PASEBA-1860 file (N, C-alpha, C; in nm, 3 decimals):
! residues 107
1> MDNAAKEK> 1.959/6.017/1.542/1.889/5.980/1.478/1.860/6.013/1.355 ~ 1.873/6.137/1.253/1.833/6.143/1.228/1.965/6.123/1.078 ~ 2.098/6.133/1.172/2.205/6.077/1.071/2.186/5.886/1.030 ~ 2.115/5.832/1.107/2.120/5.703/1.062/1.974/5.688/0.962 ~ 1.871/5.792/0.987/1.815/5.776/0.892/1.846/5.785/0.755 ~ 1.929/5.889/0.729/1.995/5.952/0.624/2.056/5.892/0.509 ~ 2.137/5.831/0.645/2.243/5.681/0.598/2.204/5.595/0.472 ~ 2.279/5.567/0.364/2.195/5.479/0.291/2.286/5.329/0.382
9> PYKSPARK> 2.245/5.200/0.365/2.244/5.043/0.429/2.312/5.010/0.321 ~ 2.278/5.036/0.177/2.358/4.973/0.060/2.385/5.120/0.006 ~ 2.492/5.074/-0.048/2.627/5.102/-0.135/2.585/5.084/-0.351 ~ 2.472/5.033/-0.358/2.467/4.971/-0.486/2.371/5.100/-0.510 ~ 2.308/5.107/-0.649/2.200/5.235/-0.657/2.090/5.191/-0.675 ~ 1.944/5.210/-0.609/1.819/5.171/-0.531/1.780/5.063/-0.718 ~ 1.815/5.104/-0.853/1.753/5.027/-0.936/1.797/4.948/-0.944 ~ 1.976/4.891/-0.872/1.990/4.744/-0.919/1.960/4.663/-0.769
17> LVRFFEKS> 1.938/4.747/-0.659/1.873/4.653/-0.537/1.737/4.600/-0.541 ~ 1.652/4.670/-0.617/1.520/4.654/-0.682/1.495/4.533/-0.738 ~ 1.572/4.529/-0.857/1.574/4.420/-0.957/1.626/4.239/-0.852 ~ 1.684/4.322/-0.776/1.764/4.172/-0.719/1.688/4.162/-0.592 ~ 1.654/4.266/-0.535/1.551/4.220/-0.423/1.431/4.119/-0.527 ~ 1.361/4.154/-0.634/1.235/4.105/-0.679/1.305/3.974/-0.701 ~ 1.455/3.955/-0.792/1.447/3.814/-0.830/1.489/3.678/-0.709 ~ 1.530/3.792/-0.591/1.523/3.721/-0.478/1.438/3.625/-0.431
25> RDQWKSKH> 1.315/3.716/-0.412/1.154/3.696/-0.378/1.107/3.610/-0.449 ~ 1.165/3.627/-0.571/1.035/3.565/-0.651/1.100/3.398/-0.675 ~ 1.252/3.375/-0.629/1.288/3.295/-0.645/1.237/3.175/-0.572 ~ 1.231/3.238/-0.370/1.189/3.172/-0.256/1.057/3.176/-0.297 ~ 1.012/3.219/-0.377/0.862/3.203/-0.401/0.797/3.096/-0.490 ~ 0.881/3.023/-0.554/0.930/2.984/-0.668/0.937/2.828/-0.612 ~ 1.045/2.864/-0.516/1.107/2.772/-0.430/0.967/2.685/-0.374 ~ 0.872/2.809/-0.265/0.802/2.787/-0.179/0.684/2.665/-0.243
33> HQAKANVK> 0.665/2.716/-0.292/0.538/2.690/-0.401/0.584/2.515/-0.497 ~ 0.690/2.550/-0.502/0.695/2.351/-0.518/0.772/2.303/-0.409 ~ 0.817/2.339/-0.305/0.813/2.276/-0.178/0.621/2.208/-0.149 ~ 0.559/2.345/-0.185/0.399/2.285/-0.082/0.324/2.221/-0.157 ~ 0.331/2.238/-0.310/0.334/2.101/-0.432/0.367/2.017/-0.357 ~ 0.482/1.986/-0.367/0.556/1.823/-0.286/0.463/1.805/-0.170 ~ 0.453/1.900/-0.105/0.403/1.860/0.045/0.232/1.755/0.055 ~ 0.174/1.866/-0.056/0.028/1.790/-0.120/0.027/1.704/-0.184
41> RLSNRIRF> 0.171/1.642/-0.258/0.143/1.543/-0.354/0.151/1.425/-0.300 ~ 0.253/1.450/-0.163/0.321/1.345/-0.093/0.178/1.322/0.019 ~ 0.119/1.431/0.068/-0.013/1.454/0.157/-0.118/1.310/0.106 ~ -0.141/1.383/-0.033/-0.227/1.258/-0.110/-0.204/1.149/-0.112 ~ -0.049/1.130/-0.150/-0.058/0.960/-0.148/-0.049/0.920/-0.065 ~ -0.030/0.969/0.050/-0.039/0.898/0.203/-0.204/0.830/0.241 ~ -0.240/0.927/0.183/-0.362/0.901/0.235/-0.477/0.786/0.120 ~ -0.359/0.812/-0.025/-0.417/0.738/-0.141/-0.337/0.559/-0.031
49> LEKSKGQL> -0.259/0.537/0.031/-0.155/0.369/0.039/-0.277/0.397/0.144 ~ -0.339/0.485/0.262/-0.368/0.431/0.364/-0.490/0.365/0.373 ~ -0.574/0.422/0.219/-0.720/0.374/0.222/-0.648/0.236/0.107 ~ -0.571/0.234/0.054/-0.565/0.109/-0.024/-0.511/-0.003/0.036 ~ -0.416/0.033/0.198/-0.450/-0.073/0.299/-0.481/-0.108/0.360 ~ -0.595/-0.037/0.417/-0.761/-0.079/0.467/-0.788/-0.191/0.379 ~ -0.808/-0.109/0.241/-0.948/-0.189/0.191/-0.862/-0.383/0.143 ~ -0.701/-0.355/0.116/-0.627/-0.476/0.119/-0.631/-0.558/0.233
57> KNRVQEQE> -0.657/-0.498/0.348/-0.666/-0.521/0.479/-0.796/-0.661/0.483 ~ -0.871/-0.592/0.457/-1.009/-0.629/0.459/-1.011/-0.756/0.361 ~ -0.963/-0.708/0.268/-0.994/-0.868/0.112/-0.913/-0.942/0.207 ~ -0.784/-0.937/0.266/-0.730/-1.045/0.366/-0.852/-1.099/0.435 ~ -0.868/-1.044/0.490/-0.925/-1.072/0.598/-1.028/-1.204/0.531 ~ -1.148/-1.122/0.472/-1.218/-1.221/0.350/-1.203/-1.332/0.353 ~ -1.092/-1.336/0.289/-0.986/-1.392/0.249/-0.958/-1.517/0.299 ~ -0.924/-1.525/0.441/-0.903/-1.565/0.526/-0.950/-1.665/0.580
65> KEIERLKA> -1.119/-1.593/0.580/-1.224/-1.648/0.642/-1.306/-1.752/0.486 ~ -1.273/-1.705/0.433/-1.306/-1.797/0.342/-1.199/-1.932/0.314 ~ -1.072/-1.920/0.351/-1.032/-2.041/0.329/-1.077/-2.097/0.449 ~ -1.063/-2.073/0.584/-1.184/-2.114/0.723/-1.285/-2.185/0.684 ~ -1.351/-2.099/0.610/-1.451/-2.220/0.542/-1.483/-2.307/0.481 ~ -1.375/-2.306/0.385/-1.342/-2.430/0.290/-1.263/-2.518/0.362 ~ -1.205/-2.455/0.429/-1.100/-2.602/0.553/-1.204/-2.700/0.602 ~ -1.322/-2.642/0.672/-1.411/-2.645/0.806/-1.479/-2.747/0.694
73> RERPWSKR> -1.522/-2.697/0.556/-1.636/-2.777/0.446/-1.537/-2.895/0.432 ~ -1.454/-2.936/0.420/-1.349/-3.013/0.378/-1.289/-3.161/0.476 ~ -1.307/-3.107/0.584/-1.222/-3.228/0.722/-1.366/-3.294/0.660 ~ -1.496/-3.295/0.721/-1.578/-3.439/0.694/-1.516/-3.485/0.564 ~ -1.527/-3.419/0.472/-1.500/-3.521/0.341/-1.334/-3.602/0.367 ~ -1.246/-3.529/0.396/-1.084/-3.607/0.452/-1.112/-3.700/0.507 ~ -1.217/-3.699/0.647/-1.215/-3.799/0.745/-1.276/-3.903/0.672 ~ -1.379/-3.896/0.581/-1.472/-4.033/0.492/-1.320/-4.101/0.401
81> WKIWEKKS> -1.284/-3.987/0.316/-1.150/-4.042/0.232/-1.049/-4.135/0.278 ~ -0.978/-4.132/0.421/-0.935/-4.200/0.489/-0.992/-4.298/0.587 ~ -1.136/-4.290/0.579/-1.173/-4.464/0.599/-1.224/-4.561/0.468 ~ -1.249/-4.480/0.373/-1.268/-4.584/0.300/-1.118/-4.628/0.201 ~ -0.997/-4.506/0.216/-0.918/-4.619/0.209/-0.916/-4.722/0.254 ~ -0.874/-4.706/0.412/-0.861/-4.797/0.494/-0.938/-4.934/0.527 ~ -1.060/-4.940/0.458/-1.147/-5.068/0.444/-1.109/-5.097/0.255 ~ -1.032/-5.021/0.153/-1.061/-5.029/0.057/-0.921/-5.099/0.041
89> RGRGRAGR> -0.860/-5.102/0.116/-0.717/-5.156/0.123/-0.733/-5.345/0.056 ~ -0.777/-5.313/0.174/-0.802/-5.531/0.246/-0.884/-5.599/0.065 ~ -0.973/-5.499/0.029/-1.065/-5.566/-0.061/-1.018/-5.517/-0.230 ~ -0.925/-5.470/-0.231/-0.900/-5.385/-0.356/-0.896/-5.332/-0.417 ~ -0.998/-5.255/-0.404/-1.066/-5.154/-0.496/-0.998/-5.000/-0.481 ~ -0.910/-5.027/-0.357/-0.784/-4.841/-0.444/-0.732/-4.873/-0.533 ~ -0.686/-4.984/-0.560/-0.614/-5.008/-0.708/-0.682/-4.955/-0.843 ~ -0.790/-4.932/-0.814/-0.822/-4.848/-0.976/-0.764/-4.727/-0.994
97> FQGLAVGP> -0.779/-4.630/-0.830/-0.691/-4.570/-0.837/-0.558/-4.458/-0.806 ~ -0.465/-4.606/-0.870/-0.338/-4.574/-0.834/-0.274/-4.497/-0.918 ~ -0.181/-4.402/-0.935/-0.145/-4.280/-1.025/-0.180/-4.182/-1.043 ~ -0.374/-4.133/-0.912/-0.418/-4.046/-0.973/-0.435/-4.025/-0.841 ~ -0.399/-3.849/-0.865/-0.421/-3.739/-0.776/-0.581/-3.739/-0.683 ~ -0.637/-3.842/-0.605/-0.763/-3.851/-0.552/-0.785/-3.761/-0.411 ~ -0.820/-3.697/-0.395/-0.778/-3.649/-0.283/-0.961/-3.591/-0.207 ~ -0.962/-3.490/-0.124/-1.152/-3.489/-0.109/-1.203/-3.391/-0.202
105> VPA> -1.342/-3.437/-0.206/-1.430/-3.398/-0.270/-1.385/-3.249/-0.333 ~ -1.402/-3.138/-0.424/-1.453/-3.057/-0.384/-1.551/-2.974/-0.417 ~ -1.615/-2.906/-0.352/-1.717/-2.863/-0.354/-1.783/-2.727/-0.421
END
């Protein structure tokens, strides 16, 4: 055991080894800090995108409800318009609106 403790594991002088190991350690630390910052940036981005996705999903659902509400509101006018067109064809009143894009009355 005494021989093993006295043997040098490295042949280079200690001053060169110290500089080499410090440089290696510093490079490793730098690489680690960059990776850590990248992980944090990406996790923040994921959190932002998930929040944004939830907000957009809610907005889409609200818009779909609004579309359904407007369609439901338009249905009676659509039926009335069709009835009026049928009645007016025989009397000649529909001729006044030829060429115009007349549809249900928007509310």
